[in-house]
MINU-344538 format. One line per 4 residues: number of its first residue (from 1); their letters; for each residue y, x, z of N, C-alpha, C. Coordinates in pm, 1 decimal, always signed. Example, Ala and Ser with C-alpha at 12.3 -4.5 7.8 and 13.67 -1.06 7.14 Angstrom:
2
1) AS) -569.0 +1319.0 +780.0 -450.0 +1230.0 +780.0 -330.0 +1320.0 +780.0 ~ -225.0 +1285.0 +708.0 -106.0 +1367.0 +714.0 +3.0 +1290.0 +787.0
END
This chain:
112
1) XXXX) -96.5 +76.3 +21.1 +13.3 +45.3 +5.5 +94.2 +131.8 -7.8 ~ +118.7 +170.8 -99.5 +253.8 +255.1 -85.0 +332.2 +157.7 -216.2 ~ +483.3 +138.5 -141.8 +564.1 +176.0 -292.9 +616.9 +211.8 -373.9 ~ +658.9 +208.0 -496.1 +693.2 +315.7 -601.7 +803.0 +380.3 -570.6
5) XXXX) +841.9 +468.1 -586.6 +981.6 +524.7 -515.9 +1134.9 +467.8 -592.1 ~ +1208.6 +507.4 -523.4 +1328.5 +432.9 -550.0 +1404.1 +517.5 -681.6 ~ +1474.9 +413.0 -790.5 +1539.4 +541.2 -899.4 +1625.6 +601.9 -841.3 ~ +1676.2 +738.2 -881.5 +1765.6 +824.2 -842.2 +1872.4 +812.8 -893.8
9) XXXX) +1981.8 +763.0 -849.6 +2124.5 +750.2 -907.5 +2184.1 +858.8 -933.0 ~ +2289.6 +912.0 -977.9 +2334.2 +1064.9 -972.9 +2456.3 +1013.5 -889.6 ~ +2480.5 +1132.7 -788.0 +2597.1 +1093.7 -683.4 +2683.6 +1105.7 -795.2 ~ +2837.9 +1079.1 -680.7 +2918.5 +1025.2 -814.0 +2913.6 +920.3 -877.1
13) XXXX) +2798.0 +811.3 -935.4 +2831.7 +752.7 -990.1 +2829.1 +623.6 -952.8 ~ +2837.7 +633.2 -841.7 +2856.6 +494.2 -753.0 +3043.2 +439.0 -755.8 ~ +3114.6 +355.9 -841.7 +3265.9 +380.8 -859.9 +3326.6 +396.5 -962.9 ~ +3258.3 +513.2 -1029.0 +3361.1 +578.5 -1118.8 +3384.4 +480.9 -1177.3
17) XXXX) +3354.8 +350.7 -1244.1 +3376.1 +320.7 -1348.5 +3532.9 +274.6 -1292.5 ~ +3483.5 +188.1 -1129.9 +3655.6 +167.6 -1113.7 +3768.3 +258.4 -1105.5 ~ +3734.2 +388.9 -1041.3 +3838.2 +489.4 -1111.3 +3844.9 +499.1 -1225.5 ~ +3762.9 +511.7 -1347.5 +3849.4 +570.9 -1459.4 +3885.4 +430.4 -1478.2
21) XXXX) +3936.2 +291.5 -1443.3 +3978.1 +186.4 -1430.1 +4125.9 +190.2 -1391.2 ~ +4127.6 +232.9 -1287.1 +4254.2 +268.2 -1221.4 +4333.2 +412.0 -1282.4 ~ +4267.2 +468.9 -1322.1 +4322.3 +575.9 -1392.3 +4370.6 +570.9 -1492.5 ~ +4267.2 +455.3 -1590.2 +4378.4 +404.8 -1724.0 +4487.7 +277.8 -1710.7
25) XXXX) +4478.6 +193.0 -1588.3 +4592.7 +161.9 -1576.6 +4739.8 +249.7 -1514.9 ~ +4735.5 +357.0 -1454.5 +4776.7 +431.3 -1431.2 +4830.0 +494.5 -1488.2 ~ +4784.5 +558.1 -1638.6 +4846.2 +617.6 -1731.7 +4922.7 +537.4 -1805.7 ~ +4868.6 +391.9 -1827.8 +4982.1 +307.0 -1896.4 +5046.1 +229.3 -1834.0
29) XXXX) +5034.3 +230.7 -1686.0 +5200.7 +239.8 -1674.4 +5301.5 +334.0 -1648.3 ~ +5232.9 +490.5 -1614.0 +5331.5 +628.2 -1653.9 +5402.6 +617.3 -1775.0 ~ +5301.2 +573.0 -1898.6 +5376.4 +579.5 -2078.6 +5485.3 +463.9 -2032.6 ~ +5457.6 +315.3 -2012.4 +5558.6 +265.7 -2044.5 +5693.8 +303.5 -1934.7
33) XXXX) +5682.3 +408.9 -1850.5 +5782.7 +448.7 -1771.5 +5822.5 +528.0 -1878.3 ~ +5773.8 +649.3 -1917.7 +5831.3 +703.5 -2042.1 +5913.1 +611.6 -2121.0 ~ +5834.3 +515.7 -2177.0 +5933.2 +473.8 -2266.4 +6065.8 +359.7 -2252.5 ~ +6063.7 +341.6 -2105.3 +6206.3 +354.8 -2041.3 +6336.6 +411.5 -2052.3
37) XXXX) +6235.9 +552.1 -2017.6 +6339.3 +645.5 -2004.4 +6376.0 +737.2 -2100.1 ~ +6282.6 +715.2 -2233.5 +6292.3 +742.5 -2368.6 +6424.4 +635.6 -2407.0 ~ +6391.0 +526.6 -2439.0 +6485.9 +437.5 -2429.0 +6614.6 +467.7 -2372.4 ~ +6612.8 +497.6 -2232.9 +6779.7 +476.6 -2180.6 +6832.7 +655.1 -2223.4
41) XXXX) +6747.3 +684.4 -2223.0 +6847.8 +841.5 -2295.2 +6906.9 +800.9 -2438.2 ~ +6829.9 +761.3 -2494.6 +6862.1 +772.1 -2650.1 +6993.5 +640.2 -2626.2 ~ +6985.3 +561.8 -2544.1 +7126.1 +530.6 -2545.8 +7240.7 +617.5 -2490.8 ~ +7214.3 +628.3 -2413.0 +7277.4 +762.2 -2303.4 +7330.8 +808.1 -2451.6
45) XXXX) +7263.7 +894.7 -2493.9 +7254.0 +970.0 -2629.2 +7347.2 +946.1 -2697.2 ~ +7387.1 +799.1 -2804.6 +7427.4 +741.9 -2862.5 +7582.7 +691.8 -2850.5 ~ +7514.6 +659.8 -2719.5 +7711.9 +577.1 -2624.5 +7802.0 +675.6 -2617.6 ~ +7689.9 +762.1 -2556.6 +7830.0 +863.9 -2491.5 +7809.3 +805.8 -2348.3
49) XXXX) +7825.1 +885.6 -2263.5 +7860.1 +868.2 -2075.9 +7973.1 +824.0 -2075.0 ~ +8096.7 +731.8 -2189.8 +8181.9 +621.9 -2144.9 +8109.8 +487.9 -2162.8 ~ +8010.3 +525.1 -2285.9 +7949.5 +339.2 -2273.6 +7874.8 +329.9 -2140.4 ~ +7793.3 +399.1 -2134.5 +7692.4 +415.6 -2002.5 +7733.3 +346.6 -1892.7
53) XXXX) +7821.1 +434.2 -1860.9 +7906.2 +420.5 -1794.7 +7977.9 +322.5 -1750.5 ~ +8045.9 +265.2 -1824.0 +8081.1 +119.0 -1830.2 +7952.7 +27.0 -1845.2 ~ +7875.7 +35.1 -1894.0 +7717.5 -72.2 -1896.9 +7666.3 -90.8 -1724.3 ~ +7688.4 +87.7 -1697.8 +7655.5 +30.5 -1545.2 +7714.7 -8.2 -1461.7
57) XXXX) +7852.1 +11.2 -1464.0 +7955.4 -64.4 -1355.2 +7952.6 -195.4 -1404.7 ~ +7920.2 -260.7 -1515.5 +7969.4 -377.7 -1524.4 +7781.7 -442.6 -1458.4 ~ +7721.3 -343.1 -1469.3 +7589.2 -385.6 -1370.7 +7573.1 -422.3 -1204.3 ~ +7654.5 -303.5 -1170.9 +7693.0 -305.6 -1048.1 +7776.9 -438.5 -1003.7
61) XXXX) +7863.3 -452.7 -1067.5 +7959.5 -560.4 -1063.5 +7915.8 -704.0 -1052.4 ~ +7788.8 -685.5 -1137.9 +7743.9 -835.0 -1168.8 +7670.7 -819.7 -1014.5 ~ +7596.7 -762.4 -989.6 +7548.2 -762.6 -856.1 +7607.9 -757.4 -733.1 ~ +7696.3 -746.4 -777.2 +7801.8 -771.3 -561.9 +7838.9 -874.4 -633.5
65) XXXX) +7847.6 -943.3 -745.6 +7929.8 -1094.1 -685.4 +7882.9 -1172.8 -678.2 ~ +7711.3 -1164.3 -737.7 +7606.6 -1265.4 -705.1 +7551.7 -1238.0 -552.1 ~ +7576.3 -1078.2 -455.9 +7584.3 -1071.0 -313.4 +7652.8 -1152.0 -268.8 ~ +7824.0 -1145.7 -314.2 +7910.0 -1242.2 -254.8 +7866.3 -1375.1 -218.7
69) XXXX) +7847.0 -1385.1 -315.8 +7835.7 -1540.4 -324.8 +7690.6 -1549.7 -231.0 ~ +7572.6 -1494.4 -249.7 +7449.7 -1496.3 -145.8 +7569.7 -1516.4 -25.3 ~ +7603.1 -1433.6 +24.1 +7685.9 -1408.1 +133.2 +7772.8 -1512.4 +177.7 ~ +7832.6 -1606.5 +111.3 +7874.8 -1721.6 +124.1 +7783.2 -1811.9 +141.5
73) XXXX) +7679.3 -1822.6 +120.9 +7612.6 -1934.8 +81.4 +7577.7 -1904.0 +240.6 ~ +7492.1 -1779.4 +315.8 +7440.5 -1794.4 +445.5 +7534.5 -1811.0 +506.9 ~ +7633.7 -1772.4 +494.9 +7768.7 -1822.7 +607.1 +7806.2 -1992.1 +618.3 ~ +7763.9 -2036.6 +512.7 +7790.1 -2181.8 +485.9 +7671.3 -2229.3 +595.9
77) XXXX) +7554.3 -2150.7 +585.7 +7379.8 -2200.9 +633.8 +7428.3 -2248.0 +747.7 ~ +7455.0 -2086.5 +792.5 +7460.5 -2047.4 +928.1 +7546.3 -2160.2 +1032.1 ~ +7672.2 -2160.4 +973.9 +7741.6 -2305.9 +1037.3 +7726.0 -2479.3 +1036.0 ~ +7614.8 -2504.5 +929.4 +7589.6 -2577.8 +886.8 +7488.1 -2612.8 +1038.5
81) XXXX) +7418.4 -2521.6 +1048.7 +7263.5 -2484.5 +1196.0 +7310.5 -2511.3 +1295.4 ~ +7471.0 -2412.9 +1301.5 +7509.0 -2394.5 +1480.3 +7566.7 -2548.3 +1488.2 ~ +7607.2 -2619.6 +1394.6 +7700.0 -2770.3 +1403.7 +7556.3 -2848.9 +1400.9 ~ +7466.2 -2824.8 +1348.4 +7327.1 -2934.3 +1391.3 +7207.3 -2886.4 +1558.1
85) XXXX) +7264.6 -2790.6 +1575.8 +7216.1 -2700.1 +1714.1 +7328.3 -2750.0 +1838.8 ~ +7422.5 -2799.0 +1781.6 +7543.8 -2803.7 +1864.5 +7565.0 -2937.3 +1882.4 ~ +7474.2 -3034.4 +1784.4 +7498.1 -3186.3 +1794.8 +7339.9 -3279.5 +1852.5 ~ +7289.3 -3142.8 +1872.6 +7150.9 -3237.4 +1892.7 +7100.0 -3169.6 +2056.4
89) XXXX) +7203.6 -3041.8 +2111.2 +7190.2 -3016.4 +2206.6 +7290.3 -3115.7 +2277.1 ~ +7401.6 -3221.7 +2266.0 +7483.3 -3314.5 +2308.3 +7415.7 -3459.3 +2341.7 ~ +7299.3 -3414.1 +2182.5 +7203.3 -3539.9 +2221.1 +7110.3 -3556.3 +2291.3 ~ +7088.2 -3436.4 +2353.4 +6962.8 -3427.5 +2425.6 +7012.4 -3396.0 +2572.1
93) XXXX) +7136.5 -3399.7 +2596.6 +7295.5 -3382.3 +2751.5 +7281.7 -3571.9 +2752.0 ~ +7267.8 -3639.6 +2647.4 +7335.6 -3771.6 +2663.7 +7183.9 -3891.9 +2720.6 ~ +7077.3 -3798.6 +2721.5 +6927.6 -3892.8 +2717.7 +6955.2 -3897.7 +2833.3 ~ +6955.3 -4064.3 +2824.1 +6913.6 -4108.1 +3039.9 +6781.7 -4122.8 +3031.6
97) XXXX) +6778.0 -4151.9 +3201.1 +6596.4 -4119.1 +3317.3 +6551.8 -4004.3 +3245.5 ~ +6384.4 -4083.2 +3256.9 +6299.4 -3892.5 +3285.9 +6299.3 -3839.2 +3154.5 ~ +6326.9 -3958.5 +3057.5 +6307.0 -3864.1 +2938.0 +6409.7 -3746.5 +2881.4 ~ +6504.5 -3834.7 +2975.0 +6622.4 -3712.9 +2893.9 +6611.2 -3593.3 +3011.3
101) XXXX) +6532.5 -3588.7 +3121.1 +6525.7 -3458.1 +3224.2 +6429.7 -3436.7 +3182.7 ~ +6322.4 -3459.5 +3094.6 +6245.9 -3396.7 +3058.8 +6243.6 -3284.8 +2928.5 ~ +6351.1 -3352.8 +2887.6 +6415.8 -3266.5 +2770.7 +6476.8 -3203.3 +2830.7 ~ +6597.5 -3159.7 +2875.0 +6658.1 -3076.4 +2929.6 +6543.6 -2938.9 +3017.0
105) XXXX) +6474.6 -3042.8 +3086.6 +6375.8 -2908.2 +3140.4 +6326.1 -2813.7 +3033.6 ~ +6252.3 -2907.5 +2919.7 +6197.1 -2825.5 +2844.3 +6291.6 -2711.4 +2719.0 ~ +6435.2 -2791.0 +2717.8 +6510.1 -2675.9 +2647.0 +6595.9 -2578.4 +2730.8 ~ +6527.7 -2556.5 +2883.1 +6620.4 -2443.2 +2976.5 +6432.3 -2366.3 +2973.8
109) XXXX) +6383.6 -2431.0 +2950.5 +6191.0 -2354.7 +2981.1 +6218.0 -2313.2 +2829.1 ~ +6266.8 -2367.6 +2696.1 +6235.0 -2303.0 +2595.6 +6401.4 -2178.3 +2579.2 ~ +6451.3 -2225.9 +2647.5 +6568.1 -2077.8 +2664.5 +6637.0 -2090.8 +2508.3 ~ +6675.7 -2222.4 +2509.9 +6787.7 -2291.1 +2431.7 +6882.5 -2298.6 +2450.1
END
């Protein structure tokens, strides 16, 4: 009752296909980065420093405007949330009876 021996796999064969696929994906990504860098360089060479700087400054100014808009929206949302919290605290403070006492106690325990 002896079993036949297991087939011997060459060492390093396990996961080798996966590693090759990872390397190929990394190579493709690197080629894409190289193509973008070459395109940027050719645009820089064609337009000169001034045109490249002007495009870059315009892109940065656009990003700055977007950031300002987001900051304004965040300030408005914060003010609205603070107003709602204040109204909720006032409403909890006005609830009569045991329910009010329980709500106020829960607020104190929560640290609000």
